[in-house]
N, C-alpha and C positions, 0 to 999 in steps of 0.2 A: 473759133479755130476748128476747124475740121478732122479729125484725128482716127484712122482706123484701125479697127479691128475685127473680130473674126474674120466674118461674110457682110460687114457692112459698117459704112462711116458713119459719125455718130458726130453733131456737130459740140462744142460743148463753148458757154459764154459764161462770164462775171452774171453773177445773179443781182438784178435789179431789185429797186424798191416795187416796181409792178409785179412782182414773181411772191413776195413773201406772200399766199396765201396758199402759191404751191410749195414752196417751203415751208412751209406746214403742215405741210399736207408730208411731206415726206416725214416732216418731224414725228409726225405721228405716227405716219408705218416703223419705220424704222423701233420709237419708244416699241410698239406690240411687238415685235420682234422683238427686241430685246427684254423687255415686258420691266419697262419704264414706267414712271408718269412725266406726264403733259404739264408741265405749265401757265408756258407759249403761250401767246396769243400773238398774234397779226400786230397791234401796234407797239407790242414789246420788241420785237424781231423787228420792226419798221424802225422803231430810234437804233434801238443798239446795231444792228446792221446798216443801217443807210441813213444813220441819225447829223447830229454833225460831228460825232469822234467817234467811227463803228470799232468795234471790236475786236470784228476778225472779218472774213474774207466768204465770199459763196463763190460755188460753182455747178452748174445745171449741164445734164449733160439730155443732148436731145438723139431720137433713131427713128426716123423719121417724118420725121417731125410733133412725135411724141413725146413724154418728160421719161426716159428712163431714170437717170440719178444723177444724185447730188450731193456733192462735197461742202464741210464747216471746215476755212483755217486761220493761224492767226498765229503772228510773231511772238518767240521765249524770247529768252536770254538764258543762257549755261554761261554762268562764272568761271568752273574751270577747264572749257572751251575756249571761254573770253570770245562768243560769236553768239548772236541772233542765232536762232532752232528756227524750225517752222513746226507747228503743230494742229496733226490733223484728230481734228474733234469728232465729224464724223461721214461716216463712209456709207453708202445706201443705196444698191441697183437696187428697184423693183423686180419682182420675183418672177416676170415673164421676158426678164432682159439678162437675167444671169450666165453665166456661162458661156458670156459671149467676146469678152476678155473687156467690158464695157473697163470693170476697176481695174482694174492692168493698168492700161489706158491712164486711170487718173492719178491712176499713184506717180507715174511715168511721168505726165503732166508736174506733176506737184515737185515729182524730185529736179527735174527737173530747172524749177519757182524759185527751189529751194539753193540750187548753185546758180541761178543768177543772182539771187542774195547773197550769196556769199555762207549760206548757214552754213553752221559746224556739223549742227544736226537737225533730225526730221525725225518727227516720235507722231506714235501712238498709243488708245488703248485696244485689247482688245478682251473680251469675255473666255476667261477660264474655262466654260463649259462650250464658246462657240469653237470646234473641232476643226470645221473646216477654213472658217476666218486665218484660223492658225494658222493650218497648214501652207496655204494660201497663199501665209503671210513669211512667210518661213521659205516658202519655193522662191517668194522675190527678193531671199537676203534678206532679211529684216531678223534680227535676232530677235524674242522676246524674252525679259528681262524678267526672270520668275523671283530677284532678291528682294524686290524693290515690290513695295504695297502703296496706295494709294490712301490719303486724306483726307478724311473730306468735313466739311461747318456747312450744314444747310440750318434754311432759316434762323430759331429760333434759337438753335445752337450756335450762330455767327454771333447774333446780341449777348448771348451770358458770357462767351470768349468779352468780346470786346466791352461791356459790362464792368472786368475785371484789372480795365484802364485806371491805373491811378495821376492823375498827375500833380504835378505838382507848379506853383505859381503861377502866373501866366503866359509864360512860354512863350513871350515879347509881342 
């Protein structure tokens, strides 16, 4: 699909298994910016995104045939609204393409998808120090929820909690 942005037209399409190396490159660039460690590999992404049971969807944006941005999203469920939600996990625009409306176009595309899929919510996270992103999102009409905190278990911490499981009987 072609989308119009500030002074150019971009091509947006779903990622494919052939895009795994490009996706990992985008993920590494975003992680560097956000000061995060990347443990994903091409094999992990290939299986997670394009295997028998994909867990998320990807979008790639190209400007003049060059990779400009990517997004990763998946669907959730919110019991309080009784509907699915669209969760945007990653949105990253290469620095040379920033300020041209590409992020806005991708958000609009995903908001349109959320309406099509009858989602009650469209949500994502933003780092508290990324003031320009916060201002951008608020400018798009998003509410930044200050009273919610993310809880996370990683690696060995997941195993530590799982070890607390007490099974009784056969379980049928």
